[in-house]
C-alpha positions as CSV (number, residue, x, y, z in Angstrom):
1,M,-48.7,6.6,-55.4
2,K,-45.5,4.7,-55.9
3,N,-44.3,5.2,-59.3
4,W,-42.0,1.7,-60.0
5,I,-40.0,2.0,-62.4
6,T,-41.6,-1.4,-64.4
7,H,-40.6,-2.5,-68.0
8,P,-41.6,-6.3,-67.9
9,K,-39.4,-8.7,-70.0
10,V,-39.0,-12.4,-70.5
11,E,-35.5,-12.8,-71.3
12,G,-34.0,-16.5,-72.2
13,E,-35.5,-19.5,-71.0
14,S,-37.8,-18.6,-68.5
15,S,-41.6,-19.1,-67.5
16,R,-44.0,-16.4,-68.1
17,Q,-46.4,-17.7,-64.9
18,A,-44.5,-17.4,-61.8
19,H,-43.8,-20.5,-59.6
20,C,-45.3,-23.1,-62.3
21,D,-43.8,-24.4,-65.8
22,L,-40.2,-23.9,-64.8
23,P,-37.7,-24.8,-67.5
24,E,-36.5,-28.2,-67.2
25,G,-33.6,-28.3,-65.0
26,T,-33.9,-24.7,-62.8
27,F,-34.3,-23.3,-59.9
28,E,-36.8,-20.4,-59.2
29,R,-35.6,-17.4,-57.5
30,E,-37.7,-14.2,-57.1
31,L,-36.0,-11.1,-56.2
32,G,-39.2,-8.2,-54.9
33,K,-39.8,-5.1,-53.4
34,E,-42.1,-4.5,-50.7
35,G,-42.6,-8.0,-49.1
36,F,-44.3,-9.5,-52.2
37,F,-45.8,-6.8,-52.6
38,G,-43.8,-4.8,-55.5
39,P,-42.5,-4.9,-58.7
40,A,-40.5,-8.5,-58.9
41,S,-38.5,-10.5,-61.2
42,H,-38.1,-14.0,-61.1
43,M,-34.5,-16.0,-62.2
44,Y,-34.0,-19.5,-63.6
45,H,-31.0,-21.2,-62.2
46,T,-29.1,-24.4,-62.6
47,H,-28.3,-24.7,-59.1
48,P,-30.4,-24.3,-56.3
49,P,-29.8,-20.0,-55.1
50,T,-29.0,-22.0,-51.4
51,G,-26.6,-24.1,-52.2
52,W,-23.5,-22.3,-50.6
53,S,-20.4,-24.0,-49.3
54,D,-20.0,-21.8,-46.5
55,F,-21.5,-18.8,-45.6
56,E,-19.4,-16.1,-42.9
57,G,-20.8,-12.7,-41.4
58,P,-23.6,-11.6,-39.7
59,L,-26.0,-12.1,-42.4
60,R,-25.9,-15.9,-42.0
61,P,-29.7,-17.4,-41.3
62,R,-30.4,-18.7,-37.3
63,A,-32.1,-20.6,-35.5
64,F,-32.7,-20.6,-31.9
65,D,-34.8,-23.1,-29.4
66,T,-37.1,-21.6,-27.2
67,T,-37.8,-25.2,-25.2
68,K,-34.1,-24.6,-23.9
69,I,-35.2,-21.8,-21.9
70,D,-36.1,-23.1,-18.0
71,A,-36.9,-19.6,-16.6
72,H,-40.7,-19.6,-15.0
73,S,-42.5,-16.7,-13.5
74,Q,-45.5,-14.7,-12.6
75,T,-45.0,-11.7,-14.7
76,P,-44.2,-11.2,-18.8
77,W,-41.8,-8.6,-17.6
78,A,-39.3,-11.1,-16.6
79,A,-40.1,-12.7,-19.9
80,T,-37.1,-13.6,-22.4
81,E,-36.5,-11.1,-24.5
82,L,-35.1,-12.4,-27.9
83,M,-35.0,-10.0,-30.4
84,N,-36.2,-6.4,-30.7
85,N,-35.6,-3.3,-33.2
86,A,-37.6,0.3,-32.6
87,H,-41.2,-1.1,-33.6
88,T,-41.4,-4.7,-31.6
89,R,-39.9,-6.6,-29.2
90,I,-40.4,-10.5,-29.2
91,R,-40.2,-12.5,-25.7
92,S,-40.8,-16.1,-24.9
93,W,-42.2,-16.5,-21.4
94,T,-43.6,-19.4,-19.4
95,C,-45.8,-18.6,-16.9
96,S,-45.5,-20.3,-13.7
97,G,-49.3,-20.3,-13.1
98,R,-51.2,-17.6,-11.2
99,M,-49.8,-13.9,-11.8
100,D,-49.5,-12.2,-8.7
101,S,-49.8,-8.7,-9.9
102,L,-51.5,-7.2,-12.8
103,A,-49.5,-5.8,-15.9
104,R,-49.9,-3.4,-18.4
105,N,-48.3,-2.2,-21.5
106,S,-47.7,1.5,-21.9
107,D,-45.5,1.3,-24.8
108,G,-47.6,-0.3,-27.1
109,D,-49.9,-3.2,-28.3
110,E,-49.3,-6.5,-26.8
111,L,-50.0,-9.6,-29.0
112,L,-49.9,-13.3,-26.6
113,F,-49.5,-16.3,-28.7
114,I,-50.5,-19.4,-26.5
115,H,-47.8,-21.9,-27.7
116,E,-48.8,-24.6,-25.1
117,G,-51.1,-24.7,-22.0
118,A,-54.6,-23.3,-21.1
119,G,-56.3,-20.9,-18.6
120,D,-58.1,-17.8,-18.0
121,L,-57.3,-13.9,-19.3
122,F,-58.7,-11.2,-16.6
123,C,-58.5,-7.6,-17.4
124,D,-60.1,-4.3,-17.9
125,Y,-62.6,-5.4,-19.8
126,G,-63.7,-9.0,-17.9
127,H,-62.8,-12.8,-18.3
128,M,-62.4,-14.8,-21.3
129,S,-60.5,-18.4,-21.1
130,F,-57.5,-19.3,-23.6
131,R,-55.7,-22.7,-25.3
132,D,-53.0,-23.4,-26.8
133,G,-52.6,-22.5,-30.6
134,D,-54.9,-18.8,-29.4
135,Y,-53.9,-15.1,-30.4
136,I,-54.7,-12.5,-28.1
137,V,-54.8,-9.2,-28.6
138,V,-54.4,-6.5,-25.9
139,P,-54.4,-3.2,-26.6
140,R,-51.9,-0.6,-25.1
141,G,-52.7,0.1,-21.3
142,T,-55.4,-2.6,-20.7
143,M,-54.1,-4.3,-17.3
144,W,-54.2,-7.6,-17.6
145,R,-53.3,-11.1,-15.6
146,I,-53.6,-14.8,-16.7
147,E,-54.6,-17.6,-14.2
148,S,-53.7,-21.3,-15.2
149,D,-53.4,-24.7,-13.0
150,Q,-50.3,-25.0,-15.1
151,P,-47.7,-23.7,-16.5
152,A,-48.4,-21.8,-20.0
153,K,-46.0,-21.3,-22.8
154,L,-46.8,-18.0,-24.3
155,L,-45.0,-16.3,-27.5
156,L,-45.0,-12.2,-26.7
157,V,-44.8,-9.7,-29.5
158,E,-45.0,-6.3,-28.5
159,A,-46.2,-3.7,-31.2
160,T,-44.1,-0.9,-29.7
161,N,-45.7,2.9,-29.9
162,S,-48.5,1.1,-32.5
163,S,-51.5,-1.0,-33.0
164,Y,-52.3,-3.9,-34.4
165,M,-54.8,-4.0,-36.8
166,L,-56.2,-6.6,-39.7
167,P,-55.0,-6.7,-43.0
168,D,-56.3,-5.2,-46.3
169,K,-58.1,-8.4,-47.6
170,G,-58.6,-6.7,-51.0
171,L,-60.7,-9.1,-53.6
172,V,-61.5,-11.6,-51.3
173,G,-63.5,-9.5,-48.7
174,P,-63.2,-8.8,-45.4
175,H,-64.9,-12.3,-44.5
176,A,-61.5,-14.4,-46.1
177,I,-59.3,-16.1,-43.9
178,F,-61.3,-15.2,-40.4
179,D,-64.7,-13.9,-40.6
180,P,-64.2,-10.9,-37.8
181,A,-67.2,-12.2,-35.9
182,M,-64.6,-15.3,-34.8
183,L,-63.0,-12.8,-32.9
184,D,-63.9,-13.3,-28.9
185,T,-63.5,-10.6,-26.5
186,P,-64.0,-10.8,-22.6
187,R,-67.2,-11.0,-20.6
188,I,-68.4,-9.7,-17.9
189,N,-69.7,-12.7,-16.1
190,D,-69.4,-14.4,-13.1
191,A,-66.1,-15.6,-13.2
192,F,-64.9,-12.0,-13.4
193,K,-67.0,-10.9,-11.2
194,A,-65.9,-13.4,-8.4
195,Q,-62.4,-12.4,-8.0
196,Q,-63.0,-8.8,-7.8
197,G,-63.0,-7.8,-4.0
198,E,-61.1,-5.3,-1.9
199,Q,-57.8,-7.3,-1.5
200,E,-54.4,-5.4,-2.2
201,W,-53.4,-5.6,-6.1
202,K,-50.1,-3.9,-7.7
203,V,-50.1,-3.2,-11.5
204,V,-46.6,-3.1,-13.0
205,V,-47.0,-0.9,-15.9
206,K,-43.8,-0.8,-18.4
207,R,-42.9,2.3,-20.1
208,R,-40.0,3.2,-21.9
209,N,-38.6,-0.6,-21.0
210,Q,-38.7,0.8,-17.4
211,L,-41.6,-0.7,-14.7
212,S,-43.1,1.4,-12.6
213,T,-45.5,-0.1,-9.7
214,I,-48.8,0.8,-8.5
215,T,-50.3,-0.5,-5.5
216,Y,-54.5,-0.2,-5.1
217,P,-56.1,-1.6,-1.5
218,F,-58.9,-3.2,-3.7
219,N,-59.0,-5.1,-7.4
220,P,-59.0,-2.4,-9.9
221,L,-60.4,-4.8,-11.9
222,D,-63.5,-3.9,-10.9
223,A,-65.8,-2.5,-14.1
224,K,-69.5,-3.5,-13.9
225,G,-70.2,-2.8,-17.7
226,W,-68.5,-1.2,-20.6
227,K,-69.2,-0.1,-24.0
228,G,-67.0,0.7,-27.4
229,D,-64.9,-0.9,-30.1
230,L,-61.7,-0.9,-28.1
231,V,-61.3,-4.5,-26.6
232,P,-58.9,-7.0,-26.5
233,V,-59.8,-9.9,-29.1
234,K,-59.1,-13.3,-29.0
235,V,-58.5,-15.8,-31.9
236,N,-57.1,-19.4,-32.6
237,W,-55.3,-20.6,-35.7
238,R,-57.6,-23.4,-36.1
239,D,-60.4,-20.9,-37.1
240,I,-58.5,-19.8,-40.0
241,R,-59.4,-20.5,-43.1
242,P,-56.1,-20.1,-45.6
243,L,-56.1,-19.0,-49.1
244,M,-55.4,-21.3,-51.5
245,S,-54.9,-21.9,-55.2
246,H,-54.4,-25.2,-56.7
247,R,-52.7,-24.3,-59.6
248,Y,-50.1,-21.4,-58.1
249,H,-47.9,-21.2,-54.9
250,L,-49.2,-18.0,-53.2
251,P,-46.8,-16.2,-51.4
252,P,-46.6,-15.9,-47.1
253,S,-48.4,-12.6,-47.4
254,A,-51.7,-14.5,-48.4
255,H,-51.5,-15.8,-44.9
256,T,-51.1,-12.3,-42.9
257,T,-52.8,-12.3,-39.8
258,F,-52.6,-8.8,-38.2
259,V,-50.5,-6.0,-39.2
260,A,-48.9,-3.1,-37.0
261,H,-46.6,-0.3,-38.0
262,R,-43.6,-1.7,-40.1
263,F,-44.0,-5.5,-39.2
264,V,-46.7,-8.1,-40.1
265,I,-47.9,-11.3,-38.1
266,C,-48.8,-14.3,-40.4
267,T,-50.1,-18.0,-39.8
268,F,-49.5,-21.0,-41.7
269,V,-51.8,-23.5,-40.8
270,P,-52.6,-27.1,-42.6
271,R,-53.7,-26.8,-46.2
272,P,-53.8,-29.0,-49.1
273,F,-51.3,-28.8,-51.9
274,E,-51.7,-27.5,-55.0
275,T,-52.6,-30.4,-57.1
276,D,-51.5,-28.7,-60.7
277,P,-48.7,-30.8,-61.7
278,E,-46.8,-27.6,-63.1
279,A,-47.3,-25.7,-59.8
280,L,-44.8,-25.3,-57.4
281,K,-45.7,-26.9,-53.9
282,V,-42.7,-25.8,-52.1
283,P,-41.8,-22.1,-50.7
284,F,-40.1,-20.6,-53.5
285,F,-36.4,-19.4,-53.4
286,H,-36.5,-15.4,-52.6
287,N,-34.6,-12.2,-51.8
288,N,-37.0,-11.1,-48.9
289,D,-34.5,-8.0,-49.4
290,D,-37.2,-5.3,-47.6
291,Y,-37.9,-7.6,-44.3
292,D,-36.4,-9.5,-42.2
293,E,-37.9,-12.8,-41.6
294,L,-38.7,-14.6,-38.3
295,I,-41.0,-17.5,-38.0
296,F,-41.6,-19.2,-34.7
297,Y,-42.9,-23.3,-34.9
298,H,-45.7,-23.9,-33.3
299,A,-47.2,-27.6,-34.1
300,G,-46.9,-30.1,-36.3
301,D,-44.5,-31.4,-39.5
302,F,-42.5,-28.3,-41.0
303,F,-42.0,-29.7,-44.4
304,S,-39.7,-26.8,-45.6
305,R,-37.2,-27.1,-42.9
306,D,-34.9,-29.9,-41.6
307,N,-34.1,-31.0,-37.9
308,I,-36.8,-28.3,-36.6
309,H,-39.1,-29.2,-34.0
310,P,-42.0,-27.1,-32.4
311,G,-40.8,-24.2,-29.8
312,M,-37.9,-23.5,-32.4
313,M,-37.1,-20.0,-33.8
314,S,-35.4,-19.2,-37.3
315,L,-34.5,-15.9,-38.6
316,H,-33.9,-14.8,-42.0
317,P,-32.0,-11.4,-41.9
318,C,-32.9,-9.5,-45.2
319,G,-30.3,-9.4,-47.5
320,F,-29.6,-13.1,-49.1
321,T,-31.8,-15.9,-51.1
322,H,-33.3,-18.7,-48.7
323,G,-36.1,-20.8,-49.5
324,P,-36.9,-24.9,-48.8
325,H,-33.9,-27.3,-47.6
326,P,-32.9,-30.0,-49.7
327,K,-35.5,-32.3,-48.2
328,A,-38.2,-30.2,-49.2
329,L,-36.6,-29.3,-52.7
330,N,-36.8,-33.3,-53.5
331,N,-40.4,-32.9,-53.5
332,A,-40.9,-29.6,-54.9
333,F,-43.8,-31.1,-57.8
334,K,-44.5,-34.2,-56.0
335,P,-45.3,-34.2,-52.4
336,K,-45.5,-36.9,-50.0
337,A,-48.5,-36.5,-48.6
338,E,-51.4,-34.8,-49.7
339,A,-51.8,-31.8,-47.5
340,T,-49.1,-29.7,-45.1
341,A,-49.4,-30.5,-41.2
342,E,-47.6,-27.6,-39.6
343,V,-48.8,-24.7,-37.8
344,A,-46.1,-21.2,-37.5
345,V,-45.9,-18.1,-36.7
346,M,-44.3,-15.4,-38.9
347,I,-43.1,-12.1,-37.9
348,D,-41.8,-10.0,-41.0
349,T,-39.9,-6.7,-39.5
350,R,-39.3,-4.1,-42.3
351,D,-36.8,-2.8,-39.6
352,A,-33.8,-5.1,-38.8
353,L,-34.0,-7.5,-35.6
354,D,-31.4,-7.2,-33.2
355,V,-30.7,-10.2,-31.5
356,T,-30.3,-10.8,-27.9
357,A,-27.7,-12.0,-25.8
358,D,-30.2,-15.0,-23.9
359,A,-31.4,-15.4,-27.6
360,E,-27.8,-16.3,-28.6
361,K,-27.7,-18.6,-25.3
362,I,-30.3,-21.0,-27.2
363,E,-28.7,-20.6,-30.6
364,W,-28.9,-23.5,-33.0
365,T,-25.4,-22.8,-34.7
366,G,-25.2,-25.2,-37.1
367,Y,-28.4,-24.0,-38.9
368,V,-26.4,-22.3,-41.5
369,D,-25.4,-25.5,-42.7
370,S,-28.4,-27.1,-42.9
371,W,-28.8,-26.5,-46.9
372,K,-25.9,-28.4,-47.3
373,G,-27.9,-31.3,-48.9
């Protein structure tokens, strides 16, 4: 039990309800602990908190364009690593079609997010098809490969020395956001049996970020059956039914999809805007002082960002105030549409992310200036 120092007060011109009824001519900024789960205060400013005229140093907001990565490969171990820390590795991978060897991650669970393409995944547990927008959680130590008729583009998020779990959904119950019954699992079906045989196969195993190759004179994906509750699972963003409030703009944590050790995965999907005229319709300015915030933009129109297209990523290191761009701020209380039209994956990490040299090659350095109105 954490015994926070709490002494809630209201001082000066302020709203008694966060994200609603802002004093006229003010901009709200949230300062909080534990990524929206701890104590928080709300400031009401006369200027937008992102209205900087200059921003120098490593804390600046950054953006990267993965559509500029040209590399294709037949193995995820050749994927372009973009960011990492002690608890996660984030890579962009274009699979050229049919993997010619099996992969096994012995460092942690692997999350595959299918950005583009469709195909089939074969693993220890059987076969399942995939399409764009699928999340596939592959438990640590699982052998797997994918086949696709066309190149498939994936975002790979490793839970280093950790496991993916479902979030605690609290008062709304375990069936909110998506029912666990929506999770698909591999099947021992005809497609799985057809790929079995006595031909030679190699398994490339990653452990401590180093590779070893194990060769078999047969296909080791030769299971006739299995039982248990440790298994790869798949869910598509189209199966997510987001939590909503017509009178209150919910924090990003309400859209948590998976949790791992010291980071979370959230999914933003289309939803109606709030209808209460006094409620904010855009993300509120906030100091995310405990987490780095990384967003991968998958599809649609990203209403709170300018000059962002699918396949881009934005990184907001913890320690500075961020929030909507000026275009979105103009519609903070009167949106131009009835609903959002965006799909994005957010990775919030408790520990700072290190940006790789490969990511810097595809960086849009002008992102920091995109808040200048």
